[in-house]
C-alpha positions in Angstrom: 1.1 -84.3 -57.3 1.5 -82.2 -54.4 3.8 -79.6 -54.4 6.1 -77.1 -52.2 5.3 -73.4 -53.0 5.3 -70.2 -53.0 1.8 -67.3 -52.9 2.1 -64.0 -53.1 0.8 -61.7 -50.6 1.4 -57.7 -50.7 0.7 -55.1 -52.1 1.6 -53.8 -55.9 6.1 -53.5 -56.3 6.1 -54.7 -52.3 6.1 -58.9 -52.4 5.6 -61.2 -49.7 5.2 -64.7 -49.8 3.6 -67.6 -48.4 5.1 -70.7 -48.2 2.5 -73.5 -48.8 1.8 -77.0 -49.6 -1.2 -76.7 -52.3 -2.2 -79.4 -55.4 -0.2 -78.9 -58.3 -3.5 -77.5 -60.4 -4.7 -75.2 -58.4 -3.9 -71.2 -58.8 -0.9 -69.5 -57.8 -2.7 -67.3 -54.8 -5.4 -70.2 -55.4 -6.8 -73.0 -53.1 -3.6 -74.6 -50.4 -3.7 -77.1 -48.2 -1.4 -76.4 -45.4 0.9 -72.8 -44.8 4.7 -73.7 -44.1 6.3 -70.2 -43.8 7.0 -67.2 -45.0 9.5 -65.5 -47.1 10.3 -61.6 -47.4 12.5 -60.5 -50.5 12.2 -56.7 -49.4 13.9 -57.1 -45.7 17.9 -56.9 -46.1 18.9 -59.3 -45.3 15.8 -61.5 -46.5 13.6 -62.6 -44.0 12.6 -66.7 -44.4 10.7 -68.4 -41.5 9.9 -72.2 -41.8 8.0 -74.6 -39.8 11.0 -77.4 -40.7 9.1 -80.2 -39.0 5.6 -79.6 -41.2 8.0 -79.4 -43.9 9.8 -82.2 -43.1 6.5 -84.7 -42.8 5.5 -82.9 -46.1 8.3 -84.1 -48.6 8.6 -87.8 -46.2 4.6 -87.8 -47.7 6.1 -87.1 -51.5 5.3 -83.5 -51.9 8.0 -82.4 -54.1 9.1 -78.5 -53.3 10.0 -76.2 -56.5 13.0 -75.0 -57.6 13.2 -71.6 -55.4 11.5 -73.5 -52.3 14.3 -75.6 -52.8 16.4 -73.0 -52.1 14.6 -71.2 -49.5 14.9 -74.3 -47.5 18.7 -74.8 -48.4 19.8 -71.4 -46.8 16.7 -71.9 -43.8 18.5 -75.4 -42.9 15.7 -77.3 -43.3 17.3 -79.3 -46.3 20.7 -80.3 -47.5 
């Protein structure tokens, strides 16, 4: 099963995330298929950059977003 989820990068106490498409069996920060966006929770307001075309393509191919990513996509205006 393919999931759209967050991959954590950044230093300790300074999280920064990439929104990626990965196999559900892969580790959180391990191998992934494609990067579709970024999320920076430390700025005010939080910055969410998403490639809507890629996300819609993966969702139509059956990729399942995690709960957190689903909320971020809704805030970014990619999904309803």
